[in-house]
MIDREN-413843 format. One record per residue: residue in three letters; x, z, y of N, C-alpha, C, O in turn. Coordinates in steps of 0.02 Angstrom, whole numbers, plus 50000, padded with zeros to 5 digits. Example, Ala and Ser with C-alpha at 12.3 -4.5 7.8 and 13.67 -1.06 7.14 Angstrom:
<recs>
{rec 'ALA',{50660,50390,49716},{50615,50390,49775},{50660,50390,49835},{50712,50423,49834}}
{rec 'SER',{50642,50354,49888},{50684,50357,49947},{50645,50394,50002},{50670,50402,50057}}
</recs>
This chain:
<recs>
{rec 'UNK',{50814,47652,62157},{50779,47612,62080},{50821,47617,62033},{50788,47609,61982}}
{rec 'UNK',{50889,47628,62017},{50906,47588,61965},{50878,47691,61917},{50855,47706,61862}}
{rec 'UNK',{50885,47707,61941},{50895,47809,61937},{50810,47789,61900},{50807,47805,61840}}
{rec 'UNK',{50741,47755,61931},{50693,47800,61911},{50681,47756,61853},{50637,47772,61814}}
{rec 'UNK',{50741,47665,61839},{50709,47631,61762},{50745,47686,61732},{50715,47706,61682}}
{rec 'UNK',{50808,47723,61745},{50849,47729,61701},{50789,47818,61691},{50792,47843,61636}}
{rec 'UNK',{50764,47838,61721},{50713,47885,61691},{50670,47864,61663},{50648,47906,61623}}
{rec 'UNK',{50626,47789,61663},{50565,47786,61630},{50611,47765,61572},{50599,47793,61518}}
{rec 'UNK',{50638,47743,61573},{50685,47721,61515},{50682,47762,61465},{50653,47752,61411}}
{rec 'UNK',{50728,47834,61488},{50754,47894,61433},{50697,47920,61403},{50700,47946,61347}}
{rec 'UNK',{50623,47914,61447},{50565,47954,61424},{50554,47913,61370},{50546,47938,61314}}
{rec 'UNK',{50551,47834,61382},{50528,47794,61303},{50563,47803,61259},{50537,47810,61203}}
{rec 'UNK',{50625,47805,61265},{50689,47813,61206},{50633,47894,61192},{50595,47890,61143}}
{rec 'UNK',{50631,47955,61232},{50643,48011,61182},{50565,47996,61151},{50556,48007,61091}}
{rec 'UNK',{50524,47977,61182},{50441,47978,61178},{50438,47936,61107},{50388,47947,61073}}
{rec 'UNK',{50481,47894,61084},{50485,47834,61024},{50537,47890,60975},{50524,47900,60915}}
{rec 'UNK',{50582,47915,61000},{50595,47981,60949},{50583,48022,60926},{50612,48052,60881}}
{rec 'UNK',{50522,48037,60963},{50492,48116,60939},{50450,48091,60909},{50472,48078,60853}}
{rec 'UNK',{50366,48066,60918},{50338,47988,60885},{50359,48011,60806},{50328,48051,60771}}
{rec 'UNK',{50441,47962,60782},{50457,47927,60736},{50497,48016,60695},{50518,48020,60637}}
{rec 'UNK',{50498,48060,60734},{50515,48093,60704},{50459,48164,60678},{50470,48212,60641}}
{rec 'UNK',{50409,48147,60709},{50346,48201,60688},{50311,48125,60642},{50251,48118,60655}}
{rec 'UNK',{50329,48088,60608},{50303,48059,60572},{50344,48057,60509},{50320,48036,60456}}
{rec 'UNK',{50380,48069,60512},{50446,48065,60454},{50416,48147,60416},{50397,48145,60357}}
{rec 'UNK',{50415,48197,60443},{50415,48251,60428},{50341,48253,60382},{50288,48224,60391}}
{rec 'UNK',{50365,48304,60327},{50312,48314,60265},{50291,48363,60255},{50322,48412,60276}}
{rec 'UNK',{50216,48373,60209},{50196,48455,60227},{50168,48411,60150},{50162,48352,60134}}
{rec 'UNK',{50154,48485,60114},{50112,48494,60073},{50038,48490,60043},{50004,48541,60048}}
{rec 'UNK',{50021,48457,60025},{49961,48392,59996},{49934,48444,59955},{49886,48481,59961}}
{rec 'UNK',{49989,48434,59901},{49942,48484,59842},{50021,48494,59813},{50078,48479,59831}}
{rec 'UNK',{49966,48548,59727},{50015,48553,59678},{49987,48537,59611},{49925,48535,59617}}
{rec 'UNK',{50001,48528,59562},{49972,48527,59531},{49976,48555,59426},{50034,48554,59405}}
{rec 'UNK',{49955,48563,59405},{49968,48608,59329},{49949,48560,59280},{49917,48508,59289}}
{rec 'UNK',{49963,48574,59247},{49936,48527,59177},{49920,48581,59122},{49965,48618,59101}}
{rec 'UNK',{49860,48586,59101},{49838,48629,59066},{49813,48638,58992},{49814,48583,58965}}
{rec 'UNK',{49792,48689,58949},{49778,48689,58899},{49696,48679,58879},{49666,48649,58834}}
{rec 'UNK',{49666,48737,58962},{49601,48788,58930},{49565,48744,59002},{49564,48782,59051}}
{rec 'UNK',{49552,48711,59010},{49519,48686,59093},{49478,48742,59096},{49518,48785,59116}}
{rec 'UNK',{49422,48772,59088},{49384,48827,59096},{49432,48888,59112},{49439,48907,59170}}
{rec 'UNK',{49464,48914,59062},{49490,48970,59063},{49540,48958,59116},{49564,49010,59139}}
{rec 'UNK',{49558,48909,59139},{49621,48925,59212},{49572,48895,59245},{49581,48913,59303}}
{rec 'UNK',{49526,48860,59243},{49498,48877,59322},{49480,48943,59347},{49499,48964,59401}}
{rec 'UNK',{49430,48986,59290},{49422,49074,59275},{49450,49095,59341},{49432,49104,59399}}
{rec 'UNK',{49513,49099,59295},{49589,49136,59323},{49586,49128,59384},{49575,49174,59423}}
{rec 'UNK',{49593,49078,59399},{49598,49049,59478},{49563,49056,59514},{49584,49048,59571}}
{rec 'UNK',{49490,49073,59508},{49439,49095,59554},{49439,49175,59553},{49446,49214,59599}}
{rec 'UNK',{49427,49185,59479},{49427,49242,59493},{49472,49274,59482},{49447,49325,59460}}
{rec 'UNK',{49531,49282,59483},{49591,49342,59479},{49621,49330,59535},{49647,49375,59569}}
{rec 'UNK',{49619,49250,59556},{49683,49234,59591},{49635,49230,59681},{49665,49239,59733}}
{rec 'UNK',{49563,49216,59679},{49537,49227,59732},{49535,49136,59731},{49552,49143,59790}}
{rec 'UNK',{49533,49088,59725},{49541,49015,59735},{49477,49019,59757},{49449,49073,59748}}
{rec 'UNK',{49431,48951,59797},{49363,48926,59777},{49395,48844,59756},{49433,48797,59768}}
{rec 'UNK',{49339,48875,59715},{49328,48758,59719},{49315,48720,59775},{49301,48741,59831}}
{rec 'UNK',{49320,48670,59760},{49323,48609,59812},{49282,48571,59757},{49278,48592,59700}}
{rec 'UNK',{49249,48508,59781},{49247,48435,59779},{49279,48369,59733},{49272,48315,59762}}
{rec 'UNK',{49309,48366,59675},{49356,48352,59664},{49312,48268,59646},{49251,48269,59635}}
{rec 'UNK',{49352,48202,59646},{49341,48150,59633},{49297,48100,59572},{49258,48053,59567}}
{rec 'UNK',{49344,48157,59529},{49360,48108,59466},{49278,48125,59428},{49235,48087,59407}}
{rec 'UNK',{49280,48182,59430},{49214,48194,59384},{49224,48201,59318},{49180,48219,59278}}
{rec 'UNK',{49293,48185,59302},{49272,48174,59205},{49277,48227,59175},{49289,48225,59114}}
{rec 'UNK',{49272,48273,59199},{49296,48356,59135},{49326,48339,59136},{49323,48293,59095}}
{rec 'UNK',{49391,48341,59169},{49473,48358,59163},{49524,48361,59215},{49585,48355,59218}}
{rec 'UNK',{49452,48380,59274},{49513,48409,59340},{49468,48481,59380},{49413,48482,59407}}
{rec 'UNK',{49498,48514,59373},{49494,48562,59419},{49512,48546,59509},{49564,48528,59536}}
{rec 'UNK',{49464,48558,59528},{49512,48569,59612},{49490,48627,59664},{49429,48635,59674}}
{rec 'UNK',{49543,48675,59704},{49527,48712,59695},{49565,48708,59777},{49616,48673,59776}}
{rec 'UNK',{49549,48735,59840},{49562,48763,59918},{49638,48829,59901},{49628,48885,59876}}
{rec 'UNK',{49694,48806,59917},{49756,48870,59926},{49759,48871,60010},{49785,48918,60040}}
{rec 'UNK',{49742,48840,60029},{49753,48824,60122},{49719,48767,60144},{49700,48720,60110}}
{rec 'UNK',{49711,48777,60220},{49678,48735,60263},{49688,48669,60237},{49648,48623,60240}}
{rec 'UNK',{49744,48669,60211},{49788,48584,60221},{49822,48576,60113},{49851,48528,60087}}
{rec 'UNK',{49804,48636,60084},{49841,48595,60042},{49795,48635,60004},{49766,48687,60016}}
{rec 'UNK',{49798,48577,59928},{49760,48643,59856},{49799,48614,59781},{49837,48567,59771}}
{rec 'UNK',{49774,48658,59742},{49792,48643,59703},{49731,48596,59628},{49672,48599,59613}}
{rec 'UNK',{49778,48568,59608},{49743,48512,59566},{49759,48533,59449},{49786,48502,59403}}
{rec 'UNK',{49729,48587,59452},{49684,48599,59373},{49683,48536,59318},{49632,48509,59296}}
{rec 'UNK',{49736,48524,59304},{49712,48462,59269},{49720,48476,59172},{49770,48492,59140}}
{rec 'UNK',{49662,48465,59152},{49691,48490,59084},{49716,48424,59017},{49710,48366,59036}}
{rec 'UNK',{49735,48432,58964},{49773,48394,58929},{49835,48418,58876},{49856,48401,58820}}
{rec 'UNK',{49854,48471,58932},{49913,48492,58909},{49897,48529,58823},{49850,48567,58809}}
{rec 'UNK',{49969,48498,58758},{49928,48520,58695},{49937,48592,58680},{49900,48615,58638}}
{rec 'UNK',{49991,48639,58715},{50000,48696,58745},{50028,48720,58788},{50056,48686,58831}}
{rec 'UNK',{50029,48775,58787},{50067,48831,58842},{50142,48817,58845},{50163,48796,58791}}
{rec 'UNK',{50199,48824,58902},{50241,48819,58891},{50297,48881,58934},{50290,48896,58994}}
{rec 'UNK',{50325,48896,58910},{50375,48931,58924},{50419,48909,58998},{50469,48873,58993}}
{rec 'UNK',{50398,48933,59060},{50434,48891,59116},{50488,48976,59148},{50490,49034,59128}}
{rec 'UNK',{50519,48943,59199},{50579,48985,59222},{50517,49016,59276},{50473,48980,59300}}
{rec 'UNK',{50525,49090,59289},{50530,49137,59361},{50529,49123,59410},{50485,49137,59452}}
{rec 'UNK',{50604,49076,59420},{50602,49058,59495},{50577,49003,59512},{50584,48985,59570}}
{rec 'UNK',{50525,48947,59447},{50507,48922,59483},{50441,48912,59472},{50426,48870,59429}}
{rec 'UNK',{50377,48955,59514},{50353,48959,59536},{50298,48953,59572},{50302,48897,59597}}
{rec 'UNK',{50237,48985,59594},{50205,48956,59637},{50185,49041,59678},{50176,49093,59646}}
{rec 'UNK',{50183,49035,59734},{50179,49106,59786},{50115,49092,59780},{50088,49045,59751}}
{rec 'UNK',{50077,49164,59827},{49984,49148,59852},{50020,49252,59887},{50056,49300,59871}}
{rec 'UNK',{49986,49234,59925},{50008,49293,59983},{49943,49340,59971},{49914,49308,59927}}
{rec 'UNK',{49904,49396,59983},{49841,49418,59983},{49846,49463,60032},{49903,49483,60047}}
{rec 'UNK',{49765,49499,60082},{49794,49559,60112},{49783,49607,60087},{49790,49659,60121}}
{rec 'UNK',{49764,49611,60034},{49759,49683,60015},{49810,49690,59959},{49813,49643,59920}}
{rec 'UNK',{49830,49715,59955},{49886,49715,59876},{49882,49739,59845},{49895,49724,59787}}
{rec 'UNK',{49855,49807,59870},{49846,49885,59799},{49793,49861,59755},{49778,49872,59696}}
{rec 'UNK',{49765,49816,59811},{49665,49821,59780},{49677,49761,59713},{49649,49761,59658}}
{rec 'UNK',{49728,49713,59741},{49715,49624,59675},{49779,49677,59616},{49789,49662,59557}}
{rec 'UNK',{49808,49726,59646},{49851,49749,59576},{49791,49803,59524},{49782,49812,59464}}
{rec 'UNK',{49760,49829,59588},{49698,49859,59543},{49647,49809,59504},{49616,49820,59452}}
{rec 'UNK',{49647,49746,59549},{49605,49706,59508},{49635,49686,59423},{49603,49687,59370}}
{rec 'UNK',{49717,49665,59436},{49727,49661,59363},{49752,49693,59314},{49778,49665,59266}}
{rec 'UNK',{49746,49767,59323},{49737,49832,59322},{49685,49828,59258},{49694,49833,59198}}
{rec 'UNK',{49621,49815,59306},{49541,49815,59267},{49561,49765,59210},{49562,49782,59151}}
{rec 'UNK',{49582,49680,59242},{49588,49655,59203},{49607,49651,59143},{49575,49614,59106}}
{rec 'UNK',{49670,49693,59114},{49712,49709,59092},{49748,49645,59090},{49754,49607,59042}}
{rec 'UNK',{49775,49638,59154},{49826,49573,59157},{49890,49599,59183},{49903,49641,59226}}
{rec 'UNK',{49928,49558,59139},{50006,49627,59150},{50043,49583,59194},{50044,49521,59190}}
{rec 'UNK',{50080,49628,59247},{50102,49597,59303},{50209,49658,59281},{50225,49706,59246}}
{rec 'UNK',{50251,49603,59338},{50292,49660,59330},{50347,49636,59403},{50341,49599,59452}}
{rec 'UNK',{50388,49669,59382},{50418,49672,59463},{50480,49599,59465},{50467,49549,59432}}
{rec 'UNK',{50541,49604,59503},{50580,49531,59483},{50613,49536,59438},{50620,49493,59394}}
{rec 'UNK',{50642,49593,59441},{50676,49626,59385},{50648,49604,59271},{50679,49590,59219}}
{rec 'UNK',{50585,49614,59291},{50577,49593,59246},{50499,49660,59221},{50450,49643,59186}}
{rec 'UNK',{50508,49722,59247},{50505,49802,59235},{50412,49765,59241},{50387,49724,59280}}
{rec 'UNK',{50384,49800,59187},{50333,49815,59163},{50267,49818,59212},{50288,49875,59222}}
{rec 'UNK',{50230,49815,59236},{50171,49820,59263},{50239,49871,59340},{50239,49931,59353}}
{rec 'UNK',{50277,49825,59365},{50304,49897,59431},{50291,49815,59473},{50280,49756,59459}}
{rec 'UNK',{50303,49866,59539},{50329,49838,59601},{50399,49814,59631},{50449,49848,59626}}
{rec 'UNK',{50398,49740,59669},{50455,49744,59694},{50459,49741,59766},{50442,49692,59798}}
{rec 'UNK',{50488,49816,59800},{50473,49821,59883},{50567,49750,59923},{50626,49760,59938}}
{rec 'UNK',{50541,49718,59920},{50603,49688,59966},{50622,49724,60008},{50587,49773,60019}}
{rec 'UNK',{50690,49711,60049},{50753,49754,60070},{50693,49742,60176},{50701,49778,60225}}
{rec 'UNK',{50652,49691,60170},{50593,49659,60223},{50545,49699,60221},{50514,49715,60272}}
{rec 'UNK',{50533,49718,60170},{50466,49785,60184},{50417,49759,60132},{50383,49802,60104}}
{rec 'UNK',{50405,49674,60106},{50369,49652,60095},{50366,49659,60015},{50418,49647,59984}}
{rec 'UNK',{50300,49681,59974},{50295,49703,59918},{50267,49634,59866},{50223,49593,59879}}
{rec 'UNK',{50302,49638,59816},{50277,49574,59778},{50272,49610,59711},{50286,49667,59691}}
{rec 'UNK',{50236,49526,59671},{50221,49551,59587},{50234,49479,59565},{50241,49433,59605}}
{rec 'UNK',{50237,49471,59479},{50257,49410,59460},{50216,49417,59420},{50201,49476,59412}}
{rec 'UNK',{50174,49363,59374},{50125,49351,59347},{50118,49299,59308},{50122,49250,59345}}
{rec 'UNK',{50106,49278,59236},{50104,49204,59215},{49985,49203,59221},{49936,49240,59218}}
{rec 'UNK',{50007,49128,59232},{49923,49098,59222},{49908,49090,59148},{49955,49086,59109}}
{rec 'UNK',{49863,49088,59134},{49848,49091,59070},{49884,49011,59034},{49878,49003,58973}}
{rec 'UNK',{49908,48975,59061},{49965,48930,59010},{50044,48948,59024},{50082,48919,58984}}
{rec 'UNK',{50072,48988,59070},{50110,49025,59078},{50135,49004,59140},{50192,49019,59159}}
{rec 'UNK',{50106,48980,59165},{50173,48970,59255},{50161,49030,59305},{50111,49044,59338}}
{rec 'UNK',{50214,49058,59301},{50238,49101,59361},{50207,49091,59427},{50202,49037,59455}}
{rec 'UNK',{50187,49142,59448},{50148,49154,59488},{50188,49243,59536},{50210,49292,59506}}
{rec 'UNK',{50183,49233,59607},{50201,49280,59638},{50151,49294,59693},{50121,49260,59735}}
{rec 'UNK',{50155,49364,59673},{50084,49387,59749},{50094,49415,59778},{50126,49461,59751}}
{rec 'UNK',{50088,49421,59829},{50158,49466,59886},{50105,49476,59955},{50059,49439,59972}}
{rec 'UNK',{50123,49520,59976},{50061,49540,60033},{50099,49525,60110},{50106,49566,60155}}
{rec 'UNK',{50122,49448,60110},{50151,49431,60181},{50091,49382,60203},{50093,49321,60197}}
{rec 'UNK',{50024,49426,60234},{49980,49396,60255},{49969,49389,60309},{49920,49356,60327}}
</recs>
């Protein structure tokens, strides 16, 4: 009887602990960027990066929301007075299924990209075989594009 009680008590404690642990985990809901030209940035993320717009609740002409994954979005917010300088190591990364096709799209649109070292129109191949490039959006935010799809 005592063993059954101990077993039930242990299962309850483990269950409560597991529930608390899962409630404490965080996941990315959205990222936001502050831009000068909302329309230009929206077109860039839609036409070049390939994101789809989704309804946004404000309807004030200062926001565009875009789907970045099944559970996260990008919020583009109008109001910055000028583009700023950002560090390459602070970037957003998107994976594409057709890396070469994406690079060709950039070339056709005259959008410069670079490898990790800063060599213009060059691709980095990581030690694990993943290909990467970096480019800036219209407001100077760094983006990494890779083929880890």
